[in-house]
VEXDREN-2710 file (C-alpha; in Angstrom, 1 decimal):
% VEXDREN-2710
k/r/px/py/pz
1/MET/1.7/-3.7/-4.6
2/PRO/5.5/-4.0/-4.4
3/THR/7.3/-5.3/-7.5
4/VAL/10.5/-7.4/-7.1
5/SER/13.0/-7.5/-10.0
6/VAL/15.0/-10.7/-10.2
7/GLY/17.1/-12.3/-12.8
8/ARG/15.2/-15.2/-14.4
9/ASP/18.2/-17.5/-14.6
10/LEU/19.2/-16.8/-11.0
11/LEU/15.6/-17.3/-9.8
12/PHE/15.3/-20.6/-11.6
13/ALA/18.6/-21.8/-10.3
14/ALA/17.5/-20.9/-6.7
15/ILE/14.2/-22.7/-7.2
16/GLY/15.9/-25.8/-8.6
17/ARG/14.2/-26.1/-12.0
18/SER/13.5/-24.1/-15.1
19/TYR/10.2/-23.0/-16.5
20/THR/8.8/-21.6/-19.7
21/GLN/7.3/-18.1/-19.3
22/GLU/3.8/-19.6/-19.5
23/GLU/4.6/-22.3/-16.9
24/PHE/6.1/-19.7/-14.5
25/GLU/3.1/-17.4/-15.0
26/GLU/0.9/-20.3/-14.0
27/LEU/3.0/-21.0/-11.0
28/CYS/2.8/-17.4/-9.9
29/PHE/-0.9/-17.4/-10.3
30/ARG/-1.3/-20.5/-8.2
31/PHE/0.9/-19.1/-5.5
32/GLY/-0.9/-15.7/-5.4
33/ILE/1.7/-13.5/-7.0
34/GLU/1.9/-12.1/-10.6
35/LEU/4.6/-11.9/-13.3
36/ASP/4.1/-8.3/-14.1
37/ASP/6.7/-7.7/-16.8
38/VAL/9.6/-9.4/-18.6
39/THR/12.5/-7.2/-19.6
40/THR/16.3/-6.9/-19.4
41/GLU/18.6/-4.7/-17.4
42/LYS/19.9/-3.1/-20.6
43/ALA/16.4/-2.5/-21.8
44/ILE/15.6/-0.7/-18.5
45/ILE/18.6/1.5/-19.0
46/ARG/17.7/2.2/-22.6
47/LYS/14.1/3.1/-21.6
48/GLU/15.4/5.5/-18.8
49/LYS/17.8/7.2/-21.3
50/HIS/15.3/7.1/-24.2
51/LEU/17.7/5.2/-26.4
52/GLU/16.6/3.4/-29.6
53/GLU/19.4/0.7/-29.6
54/GLU/18.5/-2.8/-30.6
55/ALA/18.5/-5.5/-27.9
56/ASP/21.3/-8.1/-27.7
57/GLU/20.5/-11.7/-27.6
58/ASP/22.7/-12.4/-24.6
59/GLU/21.0/-9.8/-22.3
60/GLU/20.0/-11.2/-19.0
61/VAL/16.2/-11.6/-18.7
62/ILE/14.7/-9.8/-15.7
63/TYR/11.4/-10.9/-14.2
64/LYS/9.3/-8.2/-12.5
65/ILE/7.1/-10.0/-10.0
66/GLU/4.3/-8.3/-8.2
67/VAL/3.9/-9.6/-4.6
68/PRO/1.3/-8.8/-1.8
69/ALA/2.2/-5.7/0.2
70/ASN/2.2/-7.7/3.5
71/ARG/4.4/-10.5/2.3
72/TYR/7.8/-9.0/3.3
73/ASP/9.4/-12.4/3.0
74/LEU/8.9/-12.2/-0.8
75/LEU/10.7/-8.9/-1.3
76/CYS/14.0/-10.6/-2.3
77/LEU/15.1/-13.4/-4.6
78/GLU/16.1/-15.6/-1.6
79/GLY/12.7/-15.4/0.1
80/LEU/10.8/-15.7/-3.2
81/ALA/12.7/-18.8/-4.3
82/GLN/12.4/-20.4/-0.9
83/ALA/8.6/-19.8/-0.8
84/LEU/8.2/-21.3/-4.2
85/ARG/10.3/-24.4/-3.4
86/ILE/8.2/-25.0/-0.3
87/PHE/5.0/-24.4/-2.3
88/ASN/6.2/-27.0/-4.9
89/GLU/6.9/-29.4/-2.0
90/GLN/10.6/-29.5/-2.9
91/GLU/11.6/-28.9/0.7
92/ASP/10.1/-28.4/4.1
93/THR/9.6/-25.1/5.9
94/PRO/12.9/-24.3/7.6
95/ARG/13.2/-24.1/11.4
96/TYR/15.1/-20.9/12.5
97/THR/17.1/-21.1/15.7
98/LEU/19.1/-18.8/17.9
99/ALA/22.8/-19.7/18.4
100/ASN/23.4/-21.5/21.6
101/ILE/25.6/-19.0/23.4
102/SER/25.5/-17.7/26.9
103/LYS/24.1/-14.3/27.8
104/GLU/27.6/-13.2/28.9
105/SER/29.0/-14.0/25.4
106/MET/26.3/-12.1/23.5
107/HIS/27.0/-8.7/22.0
108/LYS/25.2/-6.0/24.0
109/MET/23.5/-2.8/22.9
110/HIS/23.1/-0.2/25.7
111/VAL/20.3/2.3/25.1
112/LYS/20.7/5.8/26.6
113/PRO/17.7/7.6/28.1
114/GLU/18.0/10.5/25.5
115/THR/16.9/8.2/22.7
116/SER/13.3/8.4/24.0
117/MET/13.2/12.0/22.6
118/ILE/13.5/10.8/19.0
119/ARG/13.6/7.0/18.2
120/PRO/13.2/5.0/21.4
121/PHE/13.5/1.4/20.2
122/ILE/16.3/-0.7/18.8
123/VAL/16.6/-4.4/17.9
124/CYS/19.7/-6.2/16.8
125/ALA/21.1/-9.5/15.5
126/VAL/24.2/-11.1/14.1
127/LEU/24.6/-13.3/11.0
128/ARG/27.8/-15.4/11.2
129/ASP/30.0/-16.9/8.5
130/MET/28.1/-15.5/5.5
131/THR/29.3/-15.9/1.9
132/PHE/28.6/-12.9/-0.3
133/ASP/28.9/-12.7/-4.1
134/GLU/27.8/-9.8/-6.2
135/ALA/24.2/-11.0/-6.8
136/ILE/23.7/-11.9/-3.1
137/TYR/25.2/-8.5/-2.1
138/ASP/22.8/-6.6/-4.4
139/SER/19.8/-8.7/-3.1
140/PHE/20.8/-7.9/0.5
141/ILE/20.9/-4.2/-0.2
142/ASP/17.8/-4.2/-2.3
143/LEU/15.8/-6.0/0.4
144/GLN/16.7/-3.2/2.9
145/GLU/15.5/-0.6/0.4
146/LYS/12.2/-2.3/-0.3
147/LEU/11.6/-2.7/3.4
148/HIS/12.4/1.0/3.9
149/GLN/9.9/1.9/1.3
150/ASN/7.2/-0.5/2.5
151/ILE/6.7/-1.4/6.2
152/CYS/9.3/1.2/7.4
153/ARG/7.3/4.0/5.8
154/ARG/10.4/5.6/4.2
155/ARG/12.4/5.1/7.3
156/SER/10.1/7.1/9.5
157/LEU/9.0/4.1/11.5
158/VAL/12.1/1.8/11.2
159/ALA/15.6/2.4/9.8
160/ILE/17.9/-0.6/9.0
161/GLY/21.6/-0.5/9.5
162/THR/23.9/-3.4/8.4
163/HIS/27.6/-3.5/9.4
164/ASP/30.7/-5.5/9.0
165/LEU/31.0/-6.8/12.5
166/ASP/34.7/-7.6/12.2
167/THR/35.5/-3.8/11.9
168/LEU/33.7/-3.1/15.2
169/GLU/34.2/-4.0/18.8
170/GLY/31.3/-4.4/21.3
171/PRO/29.6/-3.5/23.5
172/PHE/27.6/-1.0/21.5
173/THR/25.7/2.1/22.6
174/TYR/22.6/3.7/21.2
175/GLU/22.6/7.4/22.1
176/ALA/20.9/10.7/21.2
177/LEU/23.3/13.7/21.0
178/PRO/23.1/17.3/19.8
179/PRO/24.2/17.4/16.1
180/THR/27.2/19.5/16.9
181/ALA/28.6/16.7/19.1
182/ILE/28.5/14.1/16.3
183/ASN/31.3/13.7/13.8
184/PHE/32.0/10.8/11.4
185/VAL/32.7/9.8/7.8
186/PRO/29.5/8.7/6.2
187/LEU/29.1/5.8/3.7
188/LYS/30.6/6.5/0.3
189/GLN/32.4/9.6/1.5
190/THR/36.0/10.3/2.5
191/LYS/35.4/13.6/4.4
192/ASN/34.5/13.8/8.1
193/PHE/31.2/15.6/8.6
194/ARG/29.6/17.1/11.6
195/ALA/25.9/15.9/11.8
196/ASP/24.3/19.3/11.2
197/ASP/26.6/19.9/8.2
198/LEU/25.7/16.4/7.0
199/MET/22.0/17.3/6.9
200/GLU/22.8/20.3/4.7
201/PHE/25.0/18.1/2.5
202/TYR/22.2/15.5/2.0
203/LYS/19.5/18.0/1.2
204/SER/20.9/18.0/-2.4
205/ASP/21.2/14.2/-2.6
206/LEU/18.5/12.7/-4.8
207/LYS/18.2/9.5/-2.8
208/LEU/18.7/10.7/0.8
209/ARG/17.2/14.2/0.9
210/LYS/13.7/12.8/1.5
211/TYR/14.9/11.3/4.9
212/VAL/16.5/14.5/6.2
213/PRO/13.2/16.0/7.5
214/ILE/12.7/13.0/9.8
215/ILE/15.3/14.2/12.3
216/GLU/16.5/17.6/11.0
217/LYS/14.5/19.7/13.4
218/SER/15.1/17.5/16.5
219/PRO/17.4/18.9/19.2
220/VAL/19.2/15.5/19.3
221/TYR/20.1/13.0/16.6
222/PRO/20.1/9.2/17.1
223/ILE/23.6/7.8/16.9
224/LEU/25.2/4.3/17.4
225/TYR/28.8/3.8/18.7
226/ASP/30.9/0.8/19.4
227/ARG/33.3/0.4/22.4
228/ASN/35.9/2.7/20.8
229/ARG/33.4/5.4/20.0
230/THR/33.5/4.5/16.4
231/VAL/30.2/5.5/14.7
232/LEU/28.1/2.7/13.2
233/SER/25.3/4.9/11.8
234/LEU/23.2/8.0/12.1
235/PRO/19.7/6.6/11.7
236/PRO/17.6/7.0/9.7
237/ILE/20.0/8.9/7.3
238/ILE/23.2/7.0/6.7
239/ASN/25.7/4.4/7.9
240/SER/29.3/5.0/8.7
241/ALA/31.9/4.3/6.0
242/HIS/34.0/2.5/8.7
243/SER/31.7/-0.5/9.0
244/ALA/30.5/-0.7/5.4
245/ILE/29.7/-4.2/4.1
246/THR/31.7/-5.5/1.2
247/LEU/31.9/-8.8/-0.8
248/LYS/34.6/-9.9/1.7
249/THR/32.3/-9.4/4.8
250/LYS/31.8/-12.6/6.8
251/ASN/30.0/-11.5/9.9
252/VAL/27.1/-9.0/9.7
253/PHE/25.7/-6.9/12.5
254/ILE/22.1/-5.8/11.9
255/GLU/20.4/-3.0/13.9
256/CYS/17.0/-1.5/13.4
257/THR/16.1/1.7/15.2
258/ALA/12.4/2.5/15.4
259/THR/9.5/4.5/16.7
260/ASP/7.4/1.3/16.5
261/LEU/8.8/-1.8/18.2
262/THR/6.4/-4.3/16.5
263/LYS/7.4/-3.2/13.1
264/ALA/11.1/-3.2/14.1
265/ASN/10.8/-6.8/15.1
266/ILE/9.1/-7.7/11.8
267/VAL/11.9/-6.0/9.8
268/LEU/14.7/-7.6/11.8
269/ASN/13.1/-11.0/11.5
270/THR/12.7/-10.6/7.7
271/MET/16.3/-9.6/7.3
272/VAL/17.8/-12.4/9.4
273/THR/15.5/-15.2/8.2
274/MET/16.0/-14.4/4.5
275/PHE/19.8/-14.3/4.7
276/SER/20.5/-16.9/7.4
277/THR/20.3/-19.4/4.6
278/LEU/23.7/-18.1/3.4
279/CYS/25.4/-18.7/6.8
280/LYS/27.7/-21.6/7.4
281/LYS/25.2/-22.9/9.9
282/LYS/22.0/-22.5/7.9
283/PHE/19.0/-20.8/9.6
284/GLU/21.0/-20.0/12.7
285/ILE/21.0/-16.4/14.0
286/GLU/23.2/-15.1/16.8
287/PRO/21.1/-13.1/19.3
288/VAL/22.0/-9.7/20.8
289/GLU/21.1/-8.4/24.2
290/VAL/19.5/-4.9/24.3
291/ILE/19.8/-3.2/27.7
292/TYR/17.4/-0.3/28.3
293/PRO/18.0/2.7/30.7
294/ASP/15.7/1.3/33.3
295/GLY/17.8/-1.9/33.6
296/ARG/15.4/-4.0/31.5
297/SER/17.0/-6.2/29.0
298/CYS/15.6/-8.0/25.9
299/ILE/17.1/-10.7/23.7
300/TYR/16.6/-10.1/19.9
301/PRO/15.6/-11.4/17.4
302/GLU/12.3/-12.9/18.7
303/ILE/11.9/-15.8/16.2
304/SER/9.8/-18.2/18.3
305/LEU/6.8/-19.7/16.6
306/TYR/3.4/-18.2/17.2
307/ASN/0.6/-20.7/17.7
308/MET/-3.1/-20.2/17.0
309/GLU/-6.1/-22.5/17.0
310/VAL/-8.3/-22.6/13.9
311/SER/-11.5/-24.5/13.4
312/LEU/-11.6/-26.8/10.4
313/SER/-15.3/-26.0/9.9
314/TYR/-14.4/-22.3/9.7
315/ILE/-11.9/-22.9/6.9
316/ASN/-14.3/-25.1/4.9
317/LYS/-17.3/-22.8/5.4
318/CYS/-15.4/-19.7/4.3
319/ILE/-13.8/-21.3/1.2
320/GLY/-16.9/-23.3/0.3
321/VAL/-15.3/-26.8/0.2
322/SER/-15.2/-30.0/2.3
323/LEU/-11.6/-30.7/3.1
324/GLU/-10.3/-33.3/5.5
325/THR/-7.9/-32.5/8.3
326/GLU/-4.9/-34.2/6.6
327/GLU/-5.5/-32.4/3.3
328/VAL/-5.7/-29.0/5.1
329/ILE/-2.5/-29.8/7.0
330/SER/-0.7/-30.6/3.7
331/LEU/-2.0/-27.4/2.0
332/LEU/-0.8/-25.3/4.9
333/ASN/2.6/-26.9/5.0
334/ARG/3.0/-25.7/1.3
335/MET/2.4/-22.2/2.5
336/GLN/5.1/-22.4/5.2
337/LEU/2.5/-22.8/8.1
338/HIS/3.1/-25.9/10.2
339/ALA/-0.3/-27.4/11.1
340/GLU/-1.3/-30.4/13.2
341/GLN/-4.4/-31.7/14.9
342/SER/-5.2/-29.8/18.1
343/ALA/-3.5/-31.2/21.2
344/SER/-6.9/-31.4/22.8
345/GLY/-7.8/-34.3/20.5
346/ASP/-10.5/-32.3/18.8
347/LYS/-10.5/-33.5/15.2
348/SER/-12.4/-30.3/14.1
349/SER/-9.6/-28.0/15.3
350/LEU/-6.1/-27.4/14.1
351/THR/-3.0/-25.9/15.8
352/ILE/-1.2/-23.6/13.4
353/SER/2.5/-22.7/14.1
354/VAL/3.3/-19.4/12.4
355/PRO/7.1/-18.9/11.6
356/PRO/8.8/-15.6/11.9
357/THR/8.7/-15.2/8.1
358/ARG/4.9/-15.0/8.1
359/SER/4.2/-11.8/10.0
360/ASP/1.1/-11.3/7.8
361/VAL/-0.7/-14.2/9.6
362/LEU/-2.6/-12.5/12.4
363/HIS/-6.1/-14.1/12.4
364/PRO/-7.8/-17.4/11.4
365/CYS/-9.0/-15.7/8.2
366/ASP/-5.3/-15.4/7.1
367/VAL/-4.9/-19.2/7.6
368/MET/-8.1/-19.8/5.6
369/GLU/-6.8/-17.6/2.8
370/ASP/-3.6/-19.6/2.6
371/VAL/-5.6/-22.9/2.4
372/ALA/-7.6/-21.4/-0.4
373/ILE/-4.4/-20.3/-2.3
374/ALA/-2.8/-23.7/-1.9
375/TYR/-6.0/-25.5/-2.9
376/GLY/-6.4/-23.3/-5.9
377/TYR/-9.1/-20.7/-6.5
378/ASN/-10.0/-22.2/-9.8
379/ASN/-10.7/-25.5/-8.0
380/ILE/-13.3/-24.0/-5.6
381/PRO/-16.8/-24.7/-6.9
382/LYS/-18.8/-21.6/-7.8
383/SER/-22.0/-21.0/-5.8
384/LYS/-24.4/-18.3/-5.2
385/PRO/-26.1/-17.9/-1.8
386/ALA/-29.9/-18.4/-2.2
387/SER/-30.7/-15.4/0.0
388/LEU/-28.3/-13.0/-1.9
389/GLN/-30.3/-10.2/-3.4
390/PRO/-29.0/-6.9/-4.8
391/LEU/-29.9/-3.7/-3.0
392/THR/-32.8/-1.8/-4.5
393/LEU/-30.7/1.3/-4.9
394/ASN/-28.0/-0.6/-6.8
395/GLU/-30.6/-2.2/-9.1
396/PHE/-32.1/1.2/-9.8
397/SER/-28.6/2.7/-10.4
398/ASP/-27.8/0.1/-13.0
399/LEU/-31.1/0.7/-14.8
400/ILE/-30.5/4.5/-14.9
401/ARG/-26.9/3.9/-16.1
402/GLY/-28.3/2.0/-19.0
403/GLU/-30.8/4.6/-20.0
404/ILE/-28.2/7.5/-19.8
405/ALA/-25.7/5.5/-21.9
406/MET/-28.4/4.8/-24.5
407/SER/-28.9/8.6/-24.7
408/GLY/-25.3/8.9/-26.0
409/PHE/-23.5/9.7/-22.8
410/THR/-20.2/7.9/-21.7
411/GLU/-19.9/6.8/-18.1
412/VAL/-16.9/7.9/-16.0
413/LEU/-15.7/7.1/-12.5
414/THR/-14.0/9.8/-10.4
415/TRP/-12.4/9.9/-6.9
416/ILE/-14.8/10.2/-4.0
417/LEU/-12.2/12.5/-2.3
418/CYS/-11.3/15.8/-3.8
419/SER/-9.6/19.0/-2.7
420/TYR/-11.4/21.6/-0.5
421/LYS/-10.9/24.2/-3.2
422/GLU/-12.5/22.1/-5.9
423/ASN/-15.5/21.3/-3.8
424/PHE/-16.2/24.9/-2.9
425/ALA/-14.2/27.9/-4.2
426/MET/-13.8/26.6/-7.8
427/LEU/-17.6/26.0/-7.9
428/LYS/-18.2/29.5/-6.4
429/ARG/-19.8/27.8/-3.4
430/GLU/-19.4/28.9/0.2
431/ASP/-18.6/26.4/2.9
432/ASP/-21.2/26.6/5.7
433/LYS/-19.2/24.1/7.8
434/SER/-22.3/21.9/8.1
435/THR/-22.1/20.0/4.8
436/ALA/-18.7/18.5/3.9
437/VAL/-16.8/15.7/5.7
438/VAL/-13.2/17.1/6.0
439/ILE/-10.3/14.7/6.2
440/GLY/-8.3/15.3/9.4
441/ASN/-4.8/14.3/8.0
442/PRO/-4.9/14.3/4.2
443/ARG/-1.8/13.0/2.4
444/SER/-2.1/15.8/-0.2
445/THR/-4.2/18.8/-1.1
446/ASP/-5.9/16.7/-3.8
447/PHE/-7.8/14.6/-1.1
448/GLU/-8.9/17.0/1.6
449/VAL/-12.7/16.4/1.7
450/VAL/-15.3/13.8/0.8
451/ARG/-17.1/15.2/-2.2
452/THR/-20.5/16.7/-1.7
453/SER/-21.2/16.9/-5.4
454/LEU/-20.3/14.9/-8.5
455/MET/-19.8/18.2/-10.4
456/PRO/-16.1/18.8/-9.6
457/GLY/-15.1/15.3/-10.9
458/LEU/-16.9/15.7/-14.2
459/LEU/-15.5/19.2/-14.7
460/LYS/-11.9/18.0/-14.0
461/ILE/-12.3/15.2/-16.6
462/VAL/-13.4/17.7/-19.2
463/GLY/-10.6/20.1/-18.2
464/HIS/-8.0/17.4/-18.6
465/ASN/-9.5/16.3/-22.0
466/LYS/-10.3/19.6/-23.5
467/ASP/-8.5/18.7/-26.7
468/HIS/-10.9/15.7/-27.2
469/PRO/-13.2/15.9/-30.2
470/LYS/-16.4/17.8/-29.3
471/PRO/-19.0/17.3/-28.1
472/ILE/-18.0/15.6/-24.8
473/LYS/-21.0/13.9/-23.2
474/ILE/-20.2/12.1/-19.9
475/PHE/-22.1/11.0/-16.8
476/GLU/-21.4/9.5/-13.4
477/VAL/-23.5/7.6/-10.9
478/GLY/-21.8/7.6/-7.5
479/ASP/-22.0/8.4/-3.8
480/VAL/-21.4/11.8/-2.2
481/SER/-21.2/12.3/1.6
482/LEU/-22.9/14.9/3.7
483/LEU/-22.7/15.6/7.4
484/ASP/-25.6/14.1/9.4
485/ASP/-25.7/14.3/13.2
486/SER/-28.4/11.6/13.4
487/LYS/-25.9/8.9/12.2
488/ASP/-23.4/7.3/14.5
489/VAL/-20.5/8.2/12.2
490/GLY/-21.7/11.8/11.8
491/ALA/-22.3/11.5/8.0
492/ARG/-24.4/9.8/5.4
493/ASN/-23.8/8.7/1.9
494/HIS/-26.2/9.7/-0.9
495/ARG/-26.4/8.3/-4.4
496/TYR/-26.2/11.0/-7.0
497/LEU/-26.4/11.1/-10.8
498/ALA/-24.6/13.8/-12.8
499/ALA/-24.4/14.3/-16.6
500/LEU/-22.4/16.9/-18.5
501/TYR/-22.5/18.2/-22.1
502/CYS/-19.5/20.2/-23.5
503/GLY/-19.4/21.4/-27.0
504/ALA/-19.4/24.4/-29.4
505/ASN/-22.8/25.5/-27.8
506/SER/-24.0/25.1/-24.3
507/GLY/-26.2/22.0/-25.0
508/PHE/-28.7/23.2/-22.5
509/GLU/-31.6/21.8/-24.6
510/LEU/-29.8/18.3/-24.5
511/ILE/-29.5/18.4/-20.8
512/HIS/-33.1/19.5/-20.4
513/GLY/-34.1/16.6/-22.7
514/LEU/-32.1/14.2/-20.7
515/VAL/-33.9/15.3/-17.5
516/ASP/-37.3/14.7/-19.3
517/ARG/-36.2/11.3/-20.5
518/MET/-35.0/10.3/-17.0
519/MET/-38.3/11.3/-15.4
520/GLU/-40.2/9.5/-18.1
521/VAL/-38.2/6.3/-17.4
522/VAL/-39.0/6.5/-13.7
523/GLY/-42.7/7.1/-14.4
524/ALA/-42.9/10.7/-13.2
525/PRO/-45.3/12.8/-15.3
526/PHE/-44.6/16.5/-16.0
527/VAL/-47.1/18.5/-14.0
528/SER/-47.9/22.2/-13.3
529/VAL/-46.1/24.1/-10.6
530/GLY/-47.4/23.1/-7.1
531/ASP/-48.7/19.7/-8.2
532/ASP/-47.2/17.0/-6.0
533/THR/-48.2/14.1/-8.3
534/GLY/-45.2/14.4/-10.7
535/TYR/-42.3/16.8/-11.4
536/TYR/-41.9/20.3/-12.6
537/ILE/-39.0/22.7/-12.9
538/LYS/-38.5/26.0/-11.0
539/CYS/-36.1/28.8/-11.4
540/SER/-33.0/28.5/-9.2
541/ASP/-30.1/30.8/-8.2
542/ASN/-27.1/28.5/-7.7
543/PRO/-23.7/30.2/-8.0
544/GLU/-22.1/27.5/-10.1
545/PHE/-24.7/28.0/-12.9
546/LEU/-25.4/30.9/-15.1
547/THR/-28.1/33.2/-13.8
548/GLY/-31.4/32.8/-15.7
549/ARG/-30.1/29.6/-17.3
550/GLN/-30.7/27.1/-14.5
551/ALA/-33.6/25.4/-12.8
552/HIS/-34.4/23.1/-9.8
553/ILE/-36.1/19.8/-10.4
554/ILE/-39.1/19.5/-8.1
555/TYR/-40.5/15.9/-7.6
556/LYS/-43.5/15.3/-5.4
557/GLY/-43.0/18.6/-3.7
558/LYS/-39.2/18.1/-3.0
559/LYS/-36.1/19.5/-4.7
560/ILE/-34.2/16.5/-6.0
561/GLY/-31.7/18.2/-8.3
562/THR/-30.6/21.1/-10.4
563/PHE/-29.6/21.6/-14.1
564/GLY/-28.3/24.5/-16.1
565/ILE/-25.5/26.2/-18.0
566/VAL/-22.2/26.1/-16.0
567/HIS/-21.0/29.6/-15.0
568/PRO/-18.1/30.9/-17.1
569/GLU/-16.0/31.6/-14.0
570/VAL/-16.4/28.0/-12.9
571/LEU/-15.3/26.8/-16.4
572/GLU/-12.3/29.1/-16.2
573/ASN/-11.4/27.6/-12.8
574/PHE/-11.3/24.1/-14.3
575/ASP/-9.5/25.4/-17.5
576/ILE/-12.4/24.5/-19.8
577/PRO/-12.6/26.8/-22.9
578/ASP/-16.0/25.6/-24.2
579/PRO/-19.5/26.1/-22.7
580/CYS/-21.0/23.3/-20.7
581/SER/-24.4/22.3/-19.3
582/LEU/-24.8/19.9/-16.4
583/VAL/-27.5/18.2/-14.4
584/GLU/-27.2/16.6/-10.9
585/VAL/-29.9/14.6/-9.2
586/ASN/-30.3/12.8/-5.9
587/MET/-31.4/9.3/-7.1
588/GLU/-32.6/8.2/-3.7
589/SER/-35.5/10.6/-4.0
590/PHE/-37.1/8.2/-6.5
591/LEU/-37.2/5.2/-4.1
END
């Protein structure tokens, strides 16, 4: 979840009233956000530099507020304050409008065909007669950075460029040229760089080097020019120093280049709606015409209201309340959603107008959620459906957890995804290609496959806690996934139990005793080999266990698990210096 850092006094001034910390925490809770931390700017610096200086009484208090990941309008002080004012019914939801200018008078952005090779989309807008001060300027830049890290996916989907329009002359062109054909002075630099040299230069920059790979290997780089061939920006890397925004800037030109047009529109709408409140004509945005190579033209930004029909009965049923139409309309207005009774005259249906600030509202369930937030979750009566019954497997799992815990073992919870190496090679197992579900596009080597055993997770925990006092006795009850062609998704989950003992000795007798206790609890008697009325143990030869110190658990004629002393090579792979014994059982076999 994104965290927004805002000055407490600036925020309270923007909201229009002051709060105690407890009152503000309560307001955040009711609105669906959270006051995550209270600090000061100097305290943050001291923490980063590991200084032990005492705090000053006059240090500005900083509120770190956690907001939902899909509420892009809350990523800056201006949007946060506006949303809270509307929630407190201090003002109505603003109506955003496009400046009434002719198409001929609009600034134009001409898109060249070569841009389709790298970043095919661009959307633009102009904010006129803005008034910047230092706090507003910092918030303006900070919002861009938060959007870049969030919806823009580190500029890979969308890159935002903001420019002082008075330093430029339209019409503008969006082109894609070989890096050797691009020369300009980048932001915060005084030297003229060729684009390929600039890529090398920024590879050592702590902030910008992570964006270099996005376009580095492309034969052409995206570039924006004005009428005089003055460079605006080289997206998604850096803007030009020529059009840099300062505290004296009055007219701001905003462009968003993208590989995803929908996200580009959301980003542009967020930027212009949040800061149009600072324009001389509040909530008015000047449109820009984007002309594509095929002659098609579009006017941006697209800030028209989006309407949807939502059933009142759907809202009441999902929340579990009985609200009248007028009350629901009032609650939705507090959440920036304009609502009114359906034009068809149906009293059980509402027409919801979604403003450009609420790109997160896509479905009636989103409207229902906003009604619940404004109504107050603590005000919703608690109820339990009469037909709700826990699954037998979950009930059984809970009972087994209790029994294992009473035997002195501590429950742990590990990731269901693990690395390919941990699931196979580190356990001395071979992959037969018919067992593990392999992730097609893993984000890292730590999450390459869905685990086929609970064993790697328990061993990793011991490896990371090897300095913990011995013995270590842990267990886990969780799902593993195995390939299964009979299922429509090609795999099936299985509920497993695994317990591990690590100490000065192997603890094999403790694990064996735990097996006997577990079988006693489920009512399975110990029987002679070949008897299908209970359970017995049988020698096994699994590579992850020590030869001659391991056994299969046979229950009603079927192998349901294995226990034994973990092989020294496996322990070495997980950096565990002490001997361990482990049992792993398929719990579904008992049902």
